C-alpha positions, 0 to 999 in steps of 0.5 A: 397447915402446910400441904404438899400439893401438885398441879398439872395440865393433862390431856383427856387421855393423860398426857402432859406433853407431846413424845419426849424431845430427843434433843435434835434441834430445838425443843420448841419445834418438837413434838413434845412441845406441841402437846404441851403448848396445846394442854397448858393454853387455858393457863397462858391465856389466864390473866393471872398467869400473864400478870405473874410473867409480867405480860399484859392481857389475858382473860379474867375468868374462872380459869385465871381465879385458879391460877391466882389461887395457886400462885397465892397458896405456895410458899415454896416449891419443889422442881425437877432439874429438867424444867430448872434447867429449860426455864432458867433462861426464859424465866430470866432475873425475876422468875415467877415463883416469888418463893424458895425453889428446891431442885431435885437432881443429881449434880451439885450446883451452888444456890441460884438467887434471882430477883423477886424472892425467888432462889433455886437451891439445888438438892441431891439427896432425894425427894424426900429431903427436897420437901422437907427443906421446902416445908422449913421455909413455906411459912405455913403456906403449901409445898407446890410440886412445880413439875415435871410429871416424873417428879410428881409421880416420885413424890406421889409414889413416896407417900408424900403428896397430899393433894393433886389438882388435875387440869383436864383439857378436853383433847386427846393427844394419843401418845406423849409424856404421860402423868400416871404410869407404872413408874408408881411401882403399884402391885397387881392388886394395889391402888392409890386412892383419891377423894374428890374435893372440888370440880370447876368446868369451864369451856377450855379445862375442868379443874379436878382437885384430889385429896390423896388418900394413899395406897389401898388393896383392891378388894372384889365386891360381890356385884350385887349377889348379896340376895337383894333385887339386883342380884345376878347369876352372871 
């Protein structure tokens, strides 16, 4: 069954990149890039990632296995326009997706065809439409939300995300682009509940997979006041 999935590398304090690039100078020299490169290093060092990009070398380990599994599971992708624009030149004529990619945007553009089975279709009528179009061509595989973080939040907020995998890197960035923030528009006594289904720890990163259970009210408990041995008067 086709699932809508998202996976993102984050720091321990929840950032997926450094402070947002303001357009002054080259992105590669920005604080945003510095944070992003640090938390995605585990991926770029993995043999499966390097092979997909057409590079040699890399480590064959649990991290590489996770990366290979992610590529294999995706039958179509949904992506934000900023990521698509930023990757168009570096990805070249044969991008690593090898599947249809649906780009959420406000600016129309003709479908961009690339080698290896990758195409970029620009969707101007919202995330739900992009997800639905991706489902239709995924061939029973997953629809993978490729990013960035703002798009992941939009799809989570819309209740369209089935599974979230966080790759938690043991570093504290202190500031930057945060994955989960007030954009989710949760009520004062509301949360999005998740159920962890898999944890793979490695020295470089801990991979945590969650099923997204959806929005739920925050309910007070009795803190042990039910009369048992842990009851307290505090």
